[in-house]
C-alpha positions as CSV (number, residue, x, y, z in Angstrom):
1,M,-17.7,5.2,9.6
2,P,-18.9,6.0,13.2
3,E,-15.9,4.0,14.7
4,R,-13.5,6.0,12.5
5,R,-14.9,9.2,13.8
6,R,-14.6,8.1,17.4
7,V,-11.0,7.1,16.8
8,L,-10.2,10.4,15.1
9,A,-12.0,12.5,17.7
10,G,-10.6,10.6,20.7
11,L,-6.9,10.4,19.8
12,G,-6.3,14.1,19.0
13,A,-3.0,15.8,19.7
14,A,-1.5,13.0,21.8
15,V,-1.5,10.6,18.8
16,T,-0.1,13.2,16.5
17,A,2.8,13.9,18.8
18,G,3.4,10.2,19.2
19,F,3.6,9.6,15.5
20,A,5.7,12.7,14.7
21,G,8.9,10.7,14.3
22,C,7.3,7.8,12.4
23,G,8.8,7.6,8.9
24,S,8.3,5.3,6.0
25,A,11.5,3.4,6.8
26,S,10.3,2.5,10.3
27,R,10.0,-1.3,11.0
28,T,8.3,-0.7,14.3
29,A,4.6,-1.5,14.4
30,T,2.3,1.5,14.6
31,P,-0.3,1.5,17.3
32,D,-3.9,0.7,16.5
33,A,-4.6,4.3,15.4
34,L,-3.9,2.9,11.9
35,R,-5.9,-0.2,11.1
36,F,-6.4,-1.8,7.8
37,T,-6.7,-5.2,6.2
38,V,-6.0,-6.7,2.8
39,P,-8.5,-9.6,2.9
40,A,-6.8,-11.5,0.1
41,L,-3.5,-11.6,2.1
42,A,-5.2,-12.4,5.5
43,D,-3.8,-15.9,5.7
44,G,-0.2,-14.8,4.9
45,T,-0.2,-16.0,1.3
46,V,-0.9,-14.2,-2.0
47,P,-3.8,-15.9,-3.8
48,T,-3.3,-16.9,-7.4
49,R,-5.9,-14.3,-8.6
50,L,-3.5,-11.5,-7.7
51,T,-0.6,-13.1,-9.7
52,C,0.6,-13.6,-13.2
53,D,-0.6,-17.2,-12.8
54,G,-4.2,-16.0,-12.3
55,D,-6.2,-12.9,-13.3
56,G,-3.5,-10.5,-12.1
57,T,-6.0,-8.2,-10.3
58,S,-5.1,-5.7,-7.6
59,P,-6.3,-6.6,-4.1
60,R,-9.1,-4.9,-2.1
61,V,-7.9,-2.9,0.9
62,E,-10.2,-2.2,3.9
63,I,-9.3,0.8,6.0
64,D,-10.7,0.8,9.5
65,A,-9.0,3.7,11.2
66,V,-6.4,6.4,10.5
67,P,-4.8,8.7,13.1
68,P,-5.5,12.4,13.1
69,P,-4.6,14.7,11.4
70,T,-4.4,12.3,8.4
71,E,-4.9,14.3,5.2
72,S,-4.3,11.5,2.7
73,I,-3.4,7.8,2.4
74,A,-0.7,6.1,0.3
75,L,0.2,2.5,-0.4
76,I,3.2,0.6,-1.7
77,F,3.2,-3.1,-2.7
78,T,6.7,-4.5,-3.4
79,F,8.5,-7.8,-3.9
80,P,11.9,-7.5,-2.1
81,D,13.9,-9.8,-4.4
82,D,17.1,-9.2,-2.5
83,I,18.6,-7.0,0.2
84,A,19.5,-4.2,-2.2
85,S,16.4,-3.9,-4.3
86,Q,12.6,-4.2,-4.4
87,V,10.4,-4.8,-7.3
88,T,7.6,-2.3,-7.4
89,L,4.2,-3.9,-7.9
90,W,1.8,-1.1,-7.1
91,T,1.9,2.5,-5.7
92,M,-1.0,4.9,-5.0
93,W,-1.2,8.1,-3.1
94,N,-3.6,11.0,-2.2
95,V,-6.3,8.5,-1.4
96,P,-8.9,10.5,0.6
97,P,-8.5,10.0,4.4
98,E,-12.2,9.0,4.8
99,T,-11.8,6.1,2.4
100,E,-13.0,2.8,3.8
101,T,-12.3,0.6,0.8
102,V,-9.8,0.6,-2.0
103,P,-11.7,-1.7,-4.4
104,A,-10.2,-4.7,-6.0
105,D,-9.1,-4.6,-9.6
106,V,-8.3,-0.9,-9.7
107,P,-8.0,0.2,-13.4
108,A,-4.5,1.0,-14.7
109,T,-5.1,4.8,-15.0
110,E,-3.0,7.7,-13.6
111,R,-5.9,8.9,-11.5
112,V,-8.5,6.7,-9.9
113,A,-12.0,8.3,-10.3
114,A,-13.6,6.0,-7.7
115,L,-11.0,7.3,-5.1
116,N,-11.5,11.0,-5.8
117,G,-8.6,11.2,-8.2
118,A,-6.0,9.3,-6.2
119,R,-2.8,8.9,-8.2
120,Q,-1.1,5.8,-9.2
121,G,2.6,5.4,-10.0
122,R,4.7,3.3,-12.3
123,N,5.4,-0.3,-11.5
124,A,8.6,-2.2,-12.2
125,R,7.6,-2.8,-15.8
126,G,7.2,1.0,-16.3
127,D,3.4,0.8,-16.6
128,I,0.8,2.7,-14.5
129,G,-1.0,0.8,-11.8
130,Y,-0.8,-2.8,-10.5
131,L,1.8,-5.3,-11.7
132,P,0.7,-8.9,-10.8
133,V,2.8,-10.8,-8.3
134,C,5.2,-13.0,-10.4
135,P,8.4,-14.0,-8.6
136,P,10.8,-16.6,-10.0
137,P,9.4,-20.2,-9.6
138,G,10.6,-22.8,-7.2
139,R,10.6,-21.2,-3.8
140,S,8.4,-19.0,-1.5
141,Y,9.0,-15.2,-1.7
142,E,7.8,-12.5,0.7
143,H,5.7,-9.6,-0.7
144,W,5.2,-6.4,1.4
145,F,2.1,-4.3,1.4
146,T,2.5,-1.1,3.3
147,L,-0.2,1.5,4.0
148,Y,0.7,5.1,5.0
149,A,-1.3,7.7,6.8
150,C,0.0,11.1,5.6
151,R,-0.1,14.5,7.3
152,R,-0.7,16.2,3.9
153,Q,-1.5,15.6,0.3
154,L,1.6,14.5,-1.6
155,D,2.9,17.0,-4.2
156,L,3.7,14.2,-6.7
157,E,2.4,13.8,-10.2
158,A,0.7,10.6,-11.3
159,G,3.1,8.2,-12.9
160,A,5.9,8.9,-10.5
161,S,8.4,6.2,-9.4
162,R,8.3,4.4,-6.1
163,D,11.6,6.2,-5.2
164,A,10.0,9.6,-5.7
165,L,7.0,8.5,-3.6
166,A,9.3,7.2,-0.8
167,E,11.1,10.5,-0.8
168,E,7.7,12.4,-0.3
169,L,6.7,9.9,2.4
170,E,9.8,10.7,4.4
171,T,8.3,14.0,5.5
172,A,4.6,13.3,5.1
173,T,4.1,10.0,7.1
174,L,2.2,10.1,10.3
175,A,1.9,6.3,10.6
176,S,2.6,3.2,8.6
177,K,1.9,-0.5,8.8
178,R,3.0,-3.5,6.7
179,V,1.3,-6.7,5.8
180,V,3.6,-9.5,4.6
181,A,2.4,-12.4,2.4
182,T,4.3,-15.1,0.6
183,Y,3.8,-16.6,-2.9
184,E,5.5,-19.7,-4.4
185,R,5.2,-20.3,-8.1
186,S,5.4,-23.9,-9.4
187,M,8.5,-24.9,-11.3
188,N,6.1,-25.8,-14.1
189,T,5.1,-22.2,-14.8
190,T,6.8,-19.6,-16.9
191,S,7.0,-15.8,-16.4
192,S,4.4,-13.7,-18.0
């Protein structure tokens, strides 16, 4: 926590001005003012425990620093199965800016009590919360985990779609970063 306070205090208005144009569609890496890790994805692959071939639990997220004046944090985890579409695996928003850890295996509830009522959206199956990684078998597929530092709380009800969240993020995002990890299912497995 002390490092986060130093980062927030030291960056001030200069960082805010620098991120003013950063939107959710940006593919440019954000400077170190936004730092996070998803330990399960650290080696660039999705472990079986996060998939339909394993326990299907959501990953832990460790947040080291957010830029000022971050008022909330959001996340989107997707499987871009082709150029025109993405499968929504998990969305969450209005995570408090002082959060250091989003725990693993977040319950499938509209509001997450452990994160001060952060809201979860609907996944590709239409359910609230995390949808286990489960691409077609036979080849390696990329999965994108993106964290957003937001300049405000998002005015979006729990259970909203990824598209509705993306629309809110267009005007709320101060900074964003993406982690990419791959997963390949065996040809001997069947979809859950």
